[in-house]
C-alpha positions as CSV (number, residue, x, y, z in Angstrom):
1,M,-17.2,-52.1,-3.3
2,E,-17.4,-49.5,-6.2
3,F,-15.2,-49.9,-9.7
4,R,-14.0,-47.4,-11.9
5,P,-13.5,-47.6,-15.4
6,L,-9.6,-48.2,-16.2
7,H,-9.1,-44.8,-18.4
8,V,-10.8,-43.2,-15.8
9,L,-7.8,-44.0,-13.6
10,L,-5.0,-43.9,-15.8
11,T,-6.2,-40.3,-16.9
12,A,-5.8,-39.5,-12.9
13,A,-2.8,-41.4,-12.5
14,F,-1.3,-39.1,-15.4
15,I,-2.1,-35.9,-13.9
16,L,-0.5,-36.8,-10.5
17,T,2.7,-37.6,-12.6
18,T,2.5,-34.8,-15.0
19,Q,2.0,-32.4,-11.8
20,A,5.0,-34.1,-9.9
21,L,7.1,-33.0,-12.7
22,V,7.0,-29.4,-13.1
23,K,5.7,-26.6,-10.3
24,V,5.3,-23.0,-9.6
25,S,6.7,-21.1,-6.9
26,V,5.9,-17.2,-5.0
27,S,6.6,-15.7,-1.8
28,P,3.5,-16.4,0.2
29,V,3.9,-12.7,1.3
30,V,5.0,-9.8,-0.6
31,T,5.7,-6.7,1.6
32,A,5.0,-3.3,0.1
33,E,6.2,-0.2,0.7
34,C,3.9,3.1,0.6
35,G,4.5,4.7,-2.5
36,Q,7.0,2.0,-4.0
37,Q,7.5,-0.2,-6.7
38,V,6.9,-3.7,-5.7
39,S,7.4,-6.9,-7.7
40,L,5.5,-10.6,-7.7
41,H,8.0,-13.1,-8.7
42,C,6.7,-16.7,-10.4
43,N,9.8,-18.9,-10.8
44,V,9.1,-22.2,-12.9
45,S,10.7,-24.9,-12.3
46,S,10.8,-29.0,-13.6
47,T,12.4,-32.5,-13.0
48,R,12.8,-33.2,-16.7
49,D,14.4,-31.4,-19.1
50,G,11.9,-30.5,-22.3
51,L,9.6,-28.3,-20.7
52,S,7.6,-26.5,-22.6
53,I,5.3,-23.5,-21.2
54,N,2.1,-23.3,-23.1
55,H,0.3,-20.5,-21.1
56,L,1.9,-19.1,-17.9
57,A,-0.1,-16.0,-16.3
58,W,-0.9,-13.8,-13.1
59,I,-4.5,-13.7,-11.6
60,Q,-6.0,-11.3,-9.5
61,N,-8.9,-12.8,-7.7
62,D,-9.7,-14.8,-10.7
63,K,-9.2,-12.1,-12.8
64,P,-6.3,-12.1,-15.4
65,L,-3.5,-9.5,-15.1
66,C,-0.8,-10.9,-17.8
67,G,-0.1,-13.9,-19.7
68,L,2.7,-15.2,-21.3
69,G,1.8,-17.3,-24.4
70,S,3.7,-20.5,-26.3
71,D,5.0,-17.6,-28.8
72,G,7.0,-16.1,-26.0
73,N,4.9,-12.9,-26.2
74,I,3.0,-11.3,-23.0
75,T,-0.3,-10.1,-23.1
76,E,-1.3,-7.4,-20.1
77,H,-5.4,-6.6,-19.0
78,H,-4.7,-3.0,-17.4
79,R,-8.7,-2.5,-16.9
80,H,-8.8,-5.7,-14.5
81,T,-6.8,-3.5,-11.8
82,L,-6.8,0.0,-10.3
83,S,-2.8,0.2,-9.9
84,G,-0.3,0.4,-13.1
85,F,1.8,-2.3,-14.0
86,H,3.8,-4.4,-16.1
87,C,4.9,-7.9,-16.7
88,R,8.3,-9.5,-17.9
89,Y,9.2,-12.5,-18.8
90,E,13.2,-13.9,-18.0
91,R,13.7,-16.8,-20.0
92,E,16.9,-18.0,-18.0
93,Q,15.4,-18.2,-14.9
94,G,12.1,-19.1,-15.8
95,R,10.5,-16.2,-14.2
96,L,7.3,-14.2,-14.7
97,S,7.1,-11.1,-12.7
98,L,4.0,-8.9,-11.9
99,V,5.5,-5.6,-11.2
100,F,3.3,-2.3,-9.4
101,Q,4.7,1.0,-9.8
102,K,2.5,1.7,-6.7
103,V,0.0,-0.8,-5.1
104,Q,-3.6,0.5,-3.7
105,P,-4.9,-0.5,-0.6
106,L,-7.8,-2.1,-2.4
107,E,-5.7,-4.2,-4.0
108,S,-3.7,-5.4,-1.1
109,G,-4.6,-7.4,1.9
110,H,-5.7,-11.1,2.4
111,S,-9.1,-10.3,0.5
112,T,-6.8,-10.1,-2.9
113,R,-5.4,-13.0,-4.2
114,Y,-2.6,-13.4,-6.5
115,M,-2.2,-16.7,-8.2
116,C,0.2,-17.8,-10.7
117,K,-0.9,-20.0,-13.1
118,L,1.3,-22.5,-15.3
119,R,0.1,-24.7,-18.4
120,S,2.8,-26.8,-20.2
121,N,3.6,-30.2,-21.6
122,Q,4.8,-31.4,-18.6
123,G,1.5,-30.4,-16.7
124,V,0.3,-27.3,-14.9
125,A,0.6,-25.9,-11.7
126,E,-0.6,-22.9,-9.2
127,E,0.5,-21.0,-6.7
128,H,-0.8,-18.1,-4.4
129,T,0.2,-15.0,-2.8
130,T,-0.9,-11.9,-1.3
131,V,0.4,-8.2,-1.1
132,E,0.8,-6.3,2.4
133,L,0.7,-2.9,2.1
134,Q,2.8,-0.9,4.8
135,E,1.5,2.4,6.8
136,C,1.1,5.4,4.4
137,G,1.2,8.9,5.9
138,G,0.0,10.5,2.5
139,S,0.2,14.5,2.8
140,V,-1.2,16.9,5.4
141,D,-2.8,20.3,4.5
142,A,-2.6,22.8,8.3
143,A,-4.8,25.8,8.1
144,V,-6.9,28.2,10.5
145,T,-10.2,28.2,9.6
146,P,-12.9,30.8,11.5
147,E,-13.8,27.7,13.9
148,G,-10.6,26.8,14.7
149,P,-7.4,25.3,13.6
150,T,-7.9,22.3,11.0
151,C,-5.9,19.2,9.9
152,T,-6.7,16.8,6.6
153,F,-4.4,13.9,6.1
154,R,-4.8,12.5,2.5
155,G,-3.6,9.5,1.2
156,V,-3.7,7.4,4.6
157,H,-3.4,3.7,4.9
158,P,-4.0,2.2,6.7
159,D,-6.8,3.9,9.7
160,G,-5.6,6.2,12.0
161,D,-6.5,8.4,14.7
162,V,-5.7,12.5,15.0
163,H,-4.4,13.3,18.0
164,W,-4.2,16.8,18.7
165,F,-1.4,19.0,21.3
166,H,-1.5,22.7,22.6
167,G,2.1,23.2,23.5
168,S,3.9,20.2,24.8
169,T,0.4,19.0,25.9
170,R,-2.3,16.4,24.1
171,L,-5.8,18.0,24.4
172,A,-8.6,15.7,25.6
173,E,-11.3,14.7,23.5
174,G,-14.3,17.2,24.7
175,S,-11.8,20.2,25.8
176,P,-11.9,21.5,23.4
177,R,-14.8,19.7,21.1
178,I,-12.6,17.8,18.2
179,N,-14.5,17.3,14.9
180,T,-13.0,14.5,13.2
181,S,-14.4,12.9,10.0
182,K,-13.1,10.3,7.8
183,R,-14.0,9.4,4.1
184,V,-12.6,6.0,1.2
185,D,-10.9,7.8,-1.4
186,A,-10.7,5.7,-5.3
187,G,-8.2,3.0,-4.5
188,G,-9.2,2.4,-0.6
189,W,-7.0,5.8,0.5
190,L,-8.5,7.3,3.8
191,T,-8.9,10.9,3.9
192,V,-8.8,12.2,7.3
193,T,-10.1,15.9,8.7
194,S,-9.8,17.1,12.1
195,S,-10.5,20.6,13.5
196,L,-10.7,22.1,16.9
197,E,-13.2,24.2,17.9
198,K,-10.7,26.6,19.3
199,N,-9.1,30.1,19.1
200,D,-6.4,30.5,21.7
201,Y,-2.9,30.6,19.8
202,K,-1.1,31.8,22.7
203,E,0.8,28.3,22.0
204,P,1.1,26.6,18.4
205,Y,-1.1,23.6,18.2
206,N,0.0,20.6,16.6
207,C,-2.3,17.8,14.9
208,S,-0.9,14.1,14.5
209,L,-2.3,10.9,12.9
210,W,-1.7,7.9,15.1
211,N,-1.2,4.4,13.4
212,P,-3.0,2.1,16.2
213,A,-1.7,-1.2,14.5
214,S,2.2,0.0,14.6
215,G,1.9,2.1,17.6
216,R,3.3,5.2,15.8
217,Y,2.5,8.8,14.8
218,I,2.9,8.3,10.5
219,S,2.1,12.0,9.6
220,S,2.1,15.3,11.7
221,S,2.3,19.4,11.1
222,L,1.8,22.3,13.5
223,V,-1.0,24.6,12.2
224,Q,0.3,27.6,10.7
225,I,-0.1,30.8,12.9
226,P,1.0,34.5,12.0
227,G,4.5,35.1,12.9
228,Q,5.4,31.0,13.1
229,H,6.8,28.8,10.5
230,R,5.0,25.5,10.0
231,V,6.6,22.2,10.2
232,I,5.3,19.0,8.5
233,W,6.5,15.4,8.7
234,S,4.4,13.0,6.4
235,G,5.3,9.3,6.3
236,A,6.0,6.1,8.3
237,G,8.2,6.5,10.9
238,A,7.3,10.1,11.9
239,P,8.7,11.1,15.3
240,G,5.5,12.5,16.7
241,P,4.2,15.6,17.6
242,L,6.7,18.4,16.2
243,W,7.3,21.8,17.6
244,T,8.9,25.0,16.2
245,F,9.6,28.4,17.7
246,W,8.4,31.5,17.3
247,C,10.1,34.0,15.0
248,F,10.7,37.7,15.9
249,P,11.9,40.0,13.5
250,F,15.2,42.4,14.6
251,L,14.1,45.5,13.9
252,A,17.3,48.1,13.8
253,V,16.8,51.5,14.2
254,F,19.5,53.8,12.6
255,S,19.8,57.1,13.4
256,M,21.9,60.4,11.9
257,K,22.7,63.7,13.2
């Protein structure tokens, strides 16, 4: 039978007791809308009066973002994150909030964990959360090139597929040939460029960005062709391929005798 020194057992019992006195609570998952501000809240509570906070901090993957000291001042470490943020502490609620102006894809998902950690006179506590960034259609540029119509979607999240339409008919891969390329930009945003090797403009072409995860189009544009108005729809909830109408100028001929 293994015997442990009395002071080790007493220390372990003290830690367990103090941890039961104080706790922090966070939402397990925080949803971030595309391009919108999002807040992560850490609430401190205790079963006893007289709680004194020595240090309360938000940490991203072991890198400190901000911390509240015992003097009540907040220190922020902006070099550790791609997204602009600030922290605020509400003393009455015992809440430290981490506020992002706009979350980047690389700082969302299960690979990036945010921890709220407390050290106090009543013990220590910590909890973790993640940020789930919703789909982003970004912006789209459409143009007619010598090779054919081309669309470029920027600021895309998550990955998507470009579907081409001619009139009301979706074009199958290979007829005409569709060339699509993707690259990852700063922050984890995707740029998707797709072009058709086609020069038949009897009917308008439409490029639409399809999100397989949600099963819907999140951005769409008509290629601007002489004599047409171009319509763009970008962002979550795009209704799908968009069509426009030919605009014919009216010619009035006045004759005077």
